[in-house]
Backbone as a ProteinNet text record, in pm:
[ID]
protein_1_A
[PRIMARY]
MRTLFVSPHADQRTFFYGLNFELSNSTPKFAQTRFGLEIRPIIGVRRAQWELIVNPIVDIGFGKYGQANFAPAVRLARKLDQDLFVGLEYYADFGEISRFGRLQDQQHTLFAVADFKLGVINVNLGLGYGLTP
[TERTIARY]
122.7	-46.9	118.2	29.6	136.5	-5.6	86.7	-3.6	145.7	116.9	218.8	168.1	198.7	121.2	275.3	235.2	344.6	265.4	372.4	316.1	210.3	107.9	48.1	101.1	64.1	106.8	259.3	309.5	479.7	498.2	424.4	462.8	527.5	444.7	509.9	543.4	639.9	754	827.9	879.1	1067.7	1144.9	1044.3	1077.6	955	961.6	879	912.6	825	847	728.2	725.1	631.8	721.1	613.3	571.6	538.9	608.9	545.7	547.1	470.2	461.6	433.6	514.5	446.5	488.8	398	407	361.8	495.5	471.1	450.7	424.7	454.8	555.4	668.3	795.3	775.8	832	922	1020	1056.7	1208.9	1295.4	1267.2	1371.4	1405.2	1382.4	1352	1393	1380.8	1371.4	1370.9	1396.9	1440.7	1317.9	1243.5	1101.2	969.9	866.5	761	700	691.6	616.5	700.2	717	785.9	629.4	795.9	692.2	839.6	801.5	920.6	900.5	933.8	883.6	1032.7	978.1	1037.7	1002.3	1057	1107.7	1142	1068.4	1096.8	1174.2	1228.4	1291.9	1314.1	1259.1	1280.3	1297.4	1397.1	1420.4	1458.1	1369.4	1359.7	1424.5	1504.5	1500.2	1556.8	1470	1472.9	1436.1	1583.8	1561.9	1644.6	1619.7	1707.4	1634.4	1616.3	1555.7	1684.9	1630.4	1815.1	1654.2	1623.1	1585.2	1644.9	1597.7	1666.8	1574.8	1552.6	1508.6	1565.2	1593.9	1667.9	1550.2	1549.4	1478.3	1481.7	1453.1	1421.9	1289.3	1425.5	1335.8	1325.4	1165.3	1190.4	1124.2	1166.7	1134.8	1055.6	974.6	858.4	876.4	944.5	938.2	1083.1	1050.6	1204.2	1344.1	1371.5	1454.2	1437.8	1392.4	1330.8	1438.3	1467.4	1549.1	1519	1573.8	1569.9	1665	1673.8	1791.3	1758.2	1896.9	1936.4	1885.3	1888.1	1817.8	1830.2	1962.3	1892	1937.2	1853.3	1796.2	1821.6	1854.3	1929.6	1853.6	1805.9	1844.4	1842.5	1926.3	1968	1937.3	1801.2	1702.8	1744.3	1764.3	1696.8	1617	1543.9	1426.1	1471	1440.7	1442	1344.9	1175.6	1092.9	993.3	863.1	743.8	770.3	784.2	727.3	867	982.2	1099	1188.3	1236	1383.9	1474.9	1623.5	1757.1	1801.7	1833.5	1938.3	2023.2	2066.3	2106.5	2053.2	2016.6	1962.2	2050.5	2077.3	2189.3	2030.5	2123.1	2034.7	2120.7	2128.1	2219	2182.2	2219.8	2140.1	2330.6	2309.7	2358.7	2428.4	2277.5	2244.8	2168.9	2167.3	2100.9	2144.7	2002.7	2048.6	2124.6	2151.1	2200.2	2369.4	2380.9	2534.4	2578.7	2562.3	2612.9	2749	2685.8	2795.7	2908.5	3005.5	3150.1	3130	3192.2	3192.8	3113.7	3187.6	3151.7	3062.6	2977.4	2854.7	2766.8	2778.6	2676	2605.5	2516.2	2475.1	2501.7	2532.6	2591.6	2529.2	2407	2379.9	2343.6	2429.9	2404.4	2350.1	2256.6	2185.4	2196.4	2162.5	2144.2	2000.3	1918.6	1775.2	1703.2	1569.6	1490.8	1360.7	1230.9	1089	1049.8	971.2	916.7	719.7	643.2	483.7	486.3	384.9	380.8	214.1	150.5	-3.1	-40.8	-127.4	-126	-6.8	54.9	156.1	296.2	337.8	436.3	553	653	742.5	866.9	959.3	1042.6	1199.5	1322.7	1374.7	1491.3	1570.8	1702.8	1787.7	1955.6	2024.4	2103.3	2177.2	2242.2	2364.3	2455.4	2595.2	2631.6	2647.6	2702.8	2775.6	2792.3	2959.6	2993.7	2944.7	2958.5	2945.8	3022	2995.2	2878
-111.3	-8.1	126.1	195.3	322	459.4	585.4	720.6	793	912.4	962.3	1175.6	1216.2	1391.2	1443.2	1538.7	1650.1	1803.9	1860.7	2013	2046	2133.2	2148.5	2168.9	2128.2	2136.4	2166.4	2052.9	2014.8	2005.2	1947.4	1981.7	2110.8	2196.9	2312.3	2374.1	2344.3	2400.1	2417.4	2540.9	2599.7	2495.8	2481.7	2376.4	2308.1	2173.5	2120.4	2010.8	1947.4	1870.7	1794.4	1663.1	1557.2	1469.3	1346	1229.8	1105	1045.7	942	772.8	728.2	611.8	499.9	352.4	248.3	127.3	57.2	-27	-200.8	-240.8	-379.8	-456.3	-630.3	-771.7	-847.8	-879.5	-904.6	-1092.7	-1161.3	-1258.4	-1278.8	-1400.6	-1384.3	-1403.3	-1419.8	-1432.8	-1219.9	-1225.1	-1027.6	-954.3	-1007.6	-911.7	-1001.6	-965.1	-1031.9	-1023	-928.5	-946.3	-941.8	-959	-1008.9	-835.7	-772.3	-663.9	-548.4	-450.2	-342.7	-221.2	-88.2	84.5	105.2	210.7	273	487.2	466.4	646.4	749.6	767.4	859	1017.6	1095.2	1258.1	1240.2	1365.2	1393.6	1575.2	1568.6	1734.8	1768.9	1874.8	1879.2	2003	2036.6	2148.4	2151.2	2241.2	2193.2	2390.8	2363.8	2481.8	2468.7	2556.1	2554.8	2364.4	2331.1	2157	2089	2090.8	2003.4	1988.7	1894.6	1845.6	1761.9	1807.3	1742	1722.1	1574.4	1535.1	1439.7	1494.7	1403.4	1296.4	1208.1	1097.1	1044.1	1116.6	998.4	944.4	828	754.3	649.1	629.2	512.3	456.9	308.7	171.7	100.3	107.5	-13.7	-126	-255.4	-396.1	-420.4	-496.9	-518.7	-650.3	-675.9	-848	-862.2	-981.4	-1064.1	-939.7	-960.5	-881.3	-771	-675.7	-562.5	-447	-352.3	-268	-122.6	-29.3	104.8	112.9	109.1	106.4	270.4	322.7	458.1	410.4	434.7	442.9	490	670.1	724.9	749.8	848.9	842.9	955.7	979.4	1124.8	1093	1194	1157.1	1337.6	1304.8	1443.8	1401.9	1454.5	1453.6	1561.6	1579.5	1639.9	1629.9	1737.6	1697.5	1732	1634.6	1666.8	1756.1	1655.8	1718	1684.3	1723.4	1731.3	1644	1512.9	1387.9	1303.5	1338.5	1290.8	1327.2	1237	1311.7	1139.7	1251.5	1109.2	1167.2	1089.8	1077	1015.4	1019.7	920.2	935.3	833.7	815.1	743.7	741	682.5	650.5	527.2	454.1	412.7	405.3	291.6	283.5	211.5	161.8	144.5	258	262.8	140.4	69.1	-20.6	60.7	28.8	11.6	217.3	237.1	353.1	397.5	313	325.3	324	230.6	232.2	178	224	241.3	148.3	27.6	-125	-35.8	-128.6	-72	-91.9	-11.9	7.9	-104.5	-182.3	-297.2	-425	-365.6	-425.5	-319.4	-180.2	-135.3	-160.9	-102.9	-138.4	46.7	91.7	231.9	195	226.8	161.2	280	282.8	450.2	393.8	394.7	441.3	514.4	439.7	546.4	533.1	695.5	664.5	687.5	632.4	725.9	742.4	827	863.4	892.2	824.6	875.7	822.4	894.6	829.2	751.9	685.1	620.5	550.1	718	743.4	697	718.5	726	628.5	548.8	474.3	549.2	572.7	644.9	561.8	529.1	436.4	470.1	369.9	417.6	343.1	360	263.1	254.6	184.9	229.4	145.9	155.4	51.3	103	0.6	-19.5	-89.3	-13.5	-24.9	-39.7	-160.9	-210.1	-132.6	-3.1	72.8	-21.8	-153.7	-192.8	-329.9	-438.9	-552	-600.2
2.2	19.1	-39	-50.9	-97.5	-80.3	-14	-24.1	-6	-103.6	-161.4	-102.2	-29.5	25.8	-86.8	-134.6	-191.9	-223.2	-255.5	-248.3	-319.6	-304.7	-424.5	-505.5	-686.5	-834.1	-798.9	-787.5	-750.5	-898.7	-1003.1	-1128	-1166.7	-1135.6	-1170.4	-1120	-958.9	-859.6	-894.2	-898.4	-907.9	-823	-655.1	-535.3	-492.9	-490.6	-425.1	-333	-245.8	-171.3	-114	-9.1	-4.8	111.5	91.5	166.5	174.9	127.4	49.8	127.3	192.1	271	180.4	239.2	163.3	244.4	311.5	395.4	264.7	319.1	200.6	243.5	212.9	239.5	162.5	177.5	116.8	158.4	53.8	73.4	171.8	239.5	269.1	104.5	89.4	-69.9	-65.3	-42.5	-34.1	70	177.6	289.9	399	514.7	613.9	727.8	714.5	718.3	674.4	737	621.4	596.5	649.5	676.9	700.1	611.6	675.7	618.7	605.5	596.2	515.1	400.5	397.8	329.9	471.2	489.6	407.7	268.9	209.9	179.7	254.6	221.3	45.8	-23.6	-109.3	-125.2	-194.2	-155.1	-294.9	-371.2	-536	-580.9	-667.4	-707.2	-893.5	-1008.6	-1151.7	-1131	-1264.4	-1263.5	-1432	-1566.1	-1678.9	-1737.1	-1753	-1841.6	-1698.1	-1585.6	-1523.4	-1433.3	-1331.3	-1216.1	-1110.8	-990.8	-872.8	-797.7	-734	-623.2	-554.6	-441.7	-275	-246.8	-187.3	-110.7	55.7	106.2	242.5	313.6	261.5	244	401.5	493.6	603.9	593.3	558.8	561.7	687.3	728.6	878.2	865	932.9	893.5	1044.2	1044.1	1197.6	1203	1299.8	1335.2	1385.2	1433.1	1516.1	1421	1340.3	1257.1	1204.9	1279.6	1222.1	1284	1197.6	1174.4	1131.5	1175	1078.8	974	860.2	768.1	722.2	669.1	618.3	469.8	359.1	226.1	141.6	119.5	64.7	-95.1	-185.1	-310.4	-402.4	-491.6	-607.9	-720	-746.7	-925.5	-952.8	-1106.5	-1165.9	-1283.7	-1347	-1492.3	-1578.3	-1693.1	-1815.5	-1846.6	-1902.2	-1982.4	-2122.2	-2194.8	-2351.3	-2469.1	-2377.5	-2445.5	-2370.8	-2382.7	-2298.8	-2213.6	-2222.1	-2168.5	-2166.2	-2200	-2207.9	-2121.6	-2019.2	-1955.9	-1925.7	-1900.6	-1914.6	-1785.3	-1736	-1573.5	-1551.3	-1456.2	-1308	-1205.4	-1147.1	-991.2	-967.8	-822.2	-706.7	-596.5	-590.8	-450	-338.1	-250.1	-141.8	-7.4	35.8	197.6	248.2	350.5	433.6	543.9	600	697.8	832.2	907.4	1077.6	1042.1	1102.7	1183.8	1250.3	1387.4	1493.3	1437	1349.2	1332.4	1161.5	1077.3	939.6	970.8	865.3	819	712.6	744.6	679.8	532.8	447.6	309.9	233.7	243.6	165.9	193.2	326.6	351.8	329.6	275	227.1	93.4	11.9	-73.2	-158.6	-334.6	-380.8	-499	-537.4	-700.9	-754.9	-945.4	-964.8	-1147.9	-1172.4	-1276	-1446.9	-1479.9	-1628.4	-1657.5	-1682.8	-1635	-1773.5	-1834.7	-1913.1	-1911.2	-1804.5	-1818.8	-1954.3	-1945.7	-2108.5	-2107.5	-2179.5	-2199.1	-2289.9	-2306.5	-2366.6	-2374.6	-2450	-2487.6	-2290.2	-2236.3	-2161.9	-2011.8	-2043.5	-1961.3	-1931	-1776.1	-1774.8	-1798.3	-1890.1	-1807.9	-1771.5	-1655.3	-1610.2	-1677.7	-1773	-1737.4	-1672.6	-1677.7	-1580.9	-1603.1	-1614.7	-1656.7	-1505.5	-1410.5	-1311.1	-1333.7	-1223.1	-1188.5	-1024.1	-983.3	-874.3	-786.2	-721.4	-647.9	-617	-494.1	-393.6	-431.8	-378.3	-354.1	-284.9
[MASK]
+++++++++++++++++++++++++++++++++++++++++++++++++++++++++++++++++++++++++++++++++++++++++++++++++++++++++++++++++++++++++++++++++++++

């Protein structure tokens, strides 16, 4: 389940902000806990054909192995056409907030991305490269 709160008319603002909540039910293959909550603050700036969005995300797992992780994300994109953006997105997981993991235990990934519309469908494509083991 997901709910998103953003500043009114965020798509038309130079500075925009919001907060996204996602409640998940995951299988053991993908997470240490069955239920989790992602709290994703959204802070963004648009200038001319560029946008920068920062998400200082907190992931919370519920249950026996649950913990709160810091998993920030950053997006820098250039608008090439009305509904076409290309850019870079960086995703990280530093580990538990009370004690970040060692660099080799963290996750850092960089993606080249393209966002566009096919009719009424939004398409987000990315090709990523892991920066850590």
